[in-house]
N, C-alpha and C positions, 0 to 999 in steps of 0.2 A: 557508439556514436558513428563510427566509420561504416559499420554494416548497414545502419539505418540510412546513412547518407547515400551509399551506393545503391541501396534499394530504391530510394527516391529518384536518383538520377536516371536509373533504368526505366522507371515509370514515366518520367517526364519526356524522355527521349523517344519512348514508344509512340506509335501512332495513336491519336486520340481514340479512346474507347477500347484499347487493347486489354484483354482480361489478364489477371494475374496468372502467370504460367505455372502449371503444376509439374512441369518436366524437371524443375530444379530440385524437387524432393521425390523421394521414393514413393511408389504407389502405396506401400504399407503405411508410411507416416502420413500421407495425405488423407487416407481413409480414417485416421484417428481423429482428424479435426471434425468436431461436431458440425453437421450440416454442410460439410464441404461440397457435397454433390447435390444439395438441395437449394431451392430458391430461397433467398433471404427476403423475408417479408418486412417491409419498412413502414412504420407509422410516422405521421407528422404531428408533433405536439406543438400546437399553435400555428395556424396558417398566417404567417406574418409577411410583411413586405420584404423582409430580408430573405425568407425562404423562397418566396415567389421569384425575386430578382436574382438570387445568387446560388441557391441550392438546386433548384429544379433543372436548370440547364446542364450543369456538369453531370448530375445524376442521370438525366435522359441520355446523354451521350455515352455513358458507360454501362447503364443498367442491363441491357440485353446481353452483352458479351460476358458480363460478370454475374449474370443470373440474379439480379436484384429486382424487386418490384415494390412500388408504393401501393399499399393495400388499404390504408386507413388514414383518416385525419380526425384529430381530437381538438376541439376548440369550445370554450365555454360561451362564445358569442355565436348565436344562430346564423348571423350574416356571414361570418368567416367560415363556418362549417359548410354552408351552401356554396360560397365562392371557392373554397378549397376543393371541394368535390368536383365542381364544374371545370375548374382550371386544370387540375391534375389529370382528370379523365381526358380532357382535350389534348394536353401536352404529351401524356404518357400512354394513353389507351387503357383498356381494362376498366374494371369497376372499383371505385374507391368507396369504402364504407365510412360513414360519419358517426362520431360518438360525441356525446355532450360533455364528457370529461375523460381524464386519463384513466380513472378507475374502471369505467365502463370498457374502455378499449383493452386494458390489460386483462380484465376478467374474461373478455371474449377470446383470448388466446390466439390472436390473429397477427401478432407482430413479433419479430425477432430482434429488431433494431429500430431506433427512432432518430429523426431529425428534431432537435429541440431548439426553438427560438421564440420563447415567451418573454414576458416582462423581466427586466434585469434581476429583480429581487427573487424571482421564481426559479432561476436557472438551477441553483443548487438543489432545491427541494424537488424539482421535476427530474433532475438527474438521479436523485436518491430513489424516487418512485420507479424510474425506469430500470435501474440495475436490480432493484429488489424484485421486479417483475421478470427478471431474466433477460433483459434487453441490453444490447450494445447501444452506445449513444454518440451522436455528433451534437455537442452542446455549445451553443453560442456563448460568447463572453459578454460581460464579466461572469466568472463562475459564481462568485458570492459577494454580497454587499455587507455582511456581518461575519465576525469570526465564529459565532455560534453555528451559522449555516456552513461556513467554510470547513470547520472541523468535522461537521456531520457528513458532508458530502465526501470528503477525503476518506473517512473511515468506511463509509458504505461502499465506495467504489473499490477500495483496496480489498475489502472482504469478499466482494462479489466475483472478482476475476474477470469482469466484463471489459470490453474494449471501449474506452471513452476518449474521444478526440475533442479537445477544447478548440473553439473556433479562432485560434491565434494563428492565422494563415501565413504570417511571416515565417513561421517554422517550416514551411514547405517551399520556400523561395531559394533558388540556386544562388542568388547574390548574397543572401543571408548565410547560407552554408559556407560560401567563400569567405565572408567576413568572420565567421566563427573560426574557420581554419586559420586565418591569418593572425587573429588575436591569440588563439590558444597555442599556436606554434611558437610564440614568444617574439616573433619578428616585429610586432607592433610596439612592444614594450608595455609596461604597466599602464593601465588606464588612469588618467589623472582627472578627467572631466567628461561628462556627457551632456550635450544640449539636445533637448527634445522640444519640438514646436508643433502645434496643431492649430492653425488659424483659419477661420472661415468668416464670411460676411453673409449670413443666411438667417434672416428674421423668421423664416418658416421652418428652420431645422427643428425637428421633433414636435412640430405643431400639426394638428389635424383638425382645423376649424370646421371644415364641412362635415366631417364624420361626427364630431362632438355634438353638432346641432341635431343629428338624427338619432343618436344612441339613447335608448331608454333602459332603465334598470331591468325591465321585464325581458330585455333581449339577452341579458348576460347573467351569469351566476356570480354575483358580486362577492358573496362570502367566500367562494372558492378562489376568486381573484386575490383577496386579501391574504389568504393562507395564514402565515404566522405573524403578520403585521397587526398593529393595533387597529381596532375597528374604527372606521370613519364612515359617515354617511355616503351613499353613492354619489360619485362625481365623474361624469363622462371624461373630463379632462385628465383625471388621475388614471383612468382606465386606458385611454388612448394616447395621452401625452405623458406617460409615467416617467420618462427620462427627465422631465422638468421638475419632478416632485420627489424629494426625500421624504420617507424612507423607501420608496419604490424603486429608486435609482439614485446613484451618486452623481449622475449626469456626466460631466466631462471626464472625471477619472475612470469611471467604469466603461464608458463608450470609447474614448480615444486614448487616454493614457495607458490603459491596459494593454493595447497593442504594442506600444513603444517600450514600456517598462519591461515587458516580457523579454525583449532582446537583451536588456541589461542583465537580467538573471541568467539567461542562456549563455551569453558570451563570457560573463565573469565567473559563472559557477556559484555565485552568491544567492542564497534563497530569498533574501528580503533586505530592506534597508535597515541600517542601525537606528536612524532617526529621520524625522520629517518635520518641516515647518511649511506653512502655506498661508496665502492671503488671496482674497478674491471677493467678488460680489456680483450683484445684479446691477450693472452700470448702464446698459443700453436698453435691453428688452424688458421693460417693466409691464409684464403681461400677466402677473399673478403667479409666476413660477417661484419655486423654492430654491432651486439649484442655481449656482452662479453662472453668469454668461461670460465671465472672465476669471481665470485662475492661474496662479503661479505656485508651484511646489518645488521646494529644494530638499533633496534627500542626501543623506550621508550613507555611503556604502563602504563595507570593509569587514575584516575579521573582528568578531566581538572581543576576542582576547588580545587584540593589538590595535588600540585606538590611534596609534601613530601612523598606520598605513591605511590606504583606502582611496576613495575618490568621491567627488560630488556629482550629483545628477540634478539638472534643472529642467523642469517641465513647465511650459507656458502655453496657454490656449486662450483664445478670445473669439467671440461670436460676432464682433462688431467691425472688424477690419481684417481682410484676408491676406494682407501683405505678409510675406514670409512663408505662407502655405504650410506644408509639412516638412519638418527637418528632423533628421537623426544624425548627429555628428559626435563621433568618439574622438577624444584627444589623448595623445601621449606626449612625452617630452620630445619625441621625434617628428611629430606631425599630426595628421588627422585622417580619420576614415569617415567619409561623407556618404551616408546611405541614401541621400537625395540624389546625388550625382553618380553614386556607385564608384567613387574614386578614393584610392588611398594616395596621399600626397605628403610632401615635406612641409606643407603650409604650416607656419607657426613653430616648426621644429627648431632645435638649438643650432644656431649658425656657427660657422668657423670663427667668426669675429667674437661672438659672445662667449663661446666655449674657451677660446684661446686666452681671453682676458682673465679667466679664472683657472688657467692651467688644465683645462679639460679638453676632451676630444669632441668634435662636432657630432651631433646626433640628428640625422636627417633621414626620414623614411624615403623609399623609392616611390616613383610615380607608377601606380599600378591600377589597372581597371579591374573591378570585381567581375567575375564570371556571372552569367545569367542575369544581367541587369533587368530589373523590373521597376518601372516608375510607379511609386505609391502615391495615390491621389486622395483628396479629402471627400470623395464621393461616397455614396451609401455603401459601396463595397469595402471601403476602408482597407484596401490592400491590393486592389486590382483583380480583374477576373481570372487571370492566369494563376495567381497565388491561391485563390479560392478553389479553382479547378484542381490544382495539384493537391490541395489539402483534403478535399472530399475524396479524391481518388485514393490518396494514402489511407484514409479511414476505411473505405470499402475494401481495399486490399488487406488491411489488418483485420477486419472482421472475418475475412477468409483465412488468413494465415495464423491469426491469434498472436501476432507480434505486436509489441507496443507501438502506438502511432507517434507521429512527430511531435504532437503537443499532448502529452499524457496528463492525467489528473494532477500530477505534481506541478505542472506548469500553470494550471489554473489556480491552484492553491497559492502559489507564490505571487502571481500577479494580483490576486485578491488581497493578500496582506498589504502590498504597496498601495493599492487603491483605498483600502480601509484606513491606512495611515494618513494618506493625503486628505481624505474626507474628514477624518477626526481632527487633523491639524487645522483645516480651514474652519470647521464648525466650532471648535473650542477655543481657538487662538493659542493653543498650547504647542510646545515642542513635544511631539509624540515619539514613543519608542516601541519596540516589540519585545515581549517577554518570552524567551524561548521555552522556558519551563512550563508556563501556563498556556502558551500559544494565544496570548491576548495582546491586542494593541492597547498601549497604556498612554493615557492623557491626564495630566494633573495628578499622577500617582494612583489612578484607578483605571480599570478596564473601560474602554469606550463602548457605549451602548447607543443604539439608534434613538433619536429623539433629543440627544444632547446637543447643545449649541452654545455660542458665546453668550 
């Protein structure tokens, strides 16, 4: 962990665009890295709004010095293929080939790595395709929306030896590294509670009304879109507004909670919750969606063999009122760590008066500002441009060095367990748990499968 953190800090402090230095390793060891002196050819799997807004800029800034080039774009929608080619050629120069699907692109042997930002339920399957084709992957989150897909992608990536960076960009933030250090040093004390909040007031969030009017079934490969989900007749809303429709997305858990719950696993060292309960519904935006516009999930975390220790995590999100914005607050008996303000403080800690009344010593944290403060907002970048820049840079460097990236496949596997547990709890109304032996989310005594609901 320490080596990885030092590596990141050196990267961030370097002038934007600085290539990974080869001077730190011997000439012999550097030559052993496959393709170390060759251009890394990158394909785009799904020319999405996320890729256009957040991936291309950092890549453009670093690609020349690091000898990376986007050569191809694969998209099952003809409009996105054409838009992707035009945009990427304008921004990056060169010629970008287009492919109707991933199979065509991989068979052409024109890519060594891919940016992948397709529909939520496709991330795991597209990552499997990529690593089996011999490619390294920058995979947007959520990694998986079912445990079947989650187990399959973990197995495939581990067997491949490929570099896979999950798009959980908080793992490339200096303030988050500082928070991890403080908690793991023992100075914070045991975590007793975590409050996570993600509130917006955006009726148009995840909606694409203008595009849905124009999209025709003949423009896309609908069967390829569905992949391993049950067949449904073509619906432009489910294609373009998939985040509103289960089983193509869990919506709030996969899009927003996955970012915040990932830090809980990272800081605590715990791989998944012990249990989850949830409630929510479509209270404001009654536009035909299947996924809630309001959701609260309460998790129990701690060692499975010691139910007397642990802590609670509460996640709440609503689309109908933005008061509260985004919050990540960790509590101990001595105070709090607020990753909205990037302050560690004695707020709420055990005072002299309260401690003395019970014959105890006061327990109050110091007032400390976390290093590398980054304001995390609820915009489409879900983490700020600097975090995404750092994260893409880390991935590109790891493609060269073959070191594990900041958010490896295990991070995606773990946040997906929590997401699936939240989704299962809300849809079934059950208290759900996780079976470590079978690696299944359990609701009502059986493994949760998509399609199940109250």
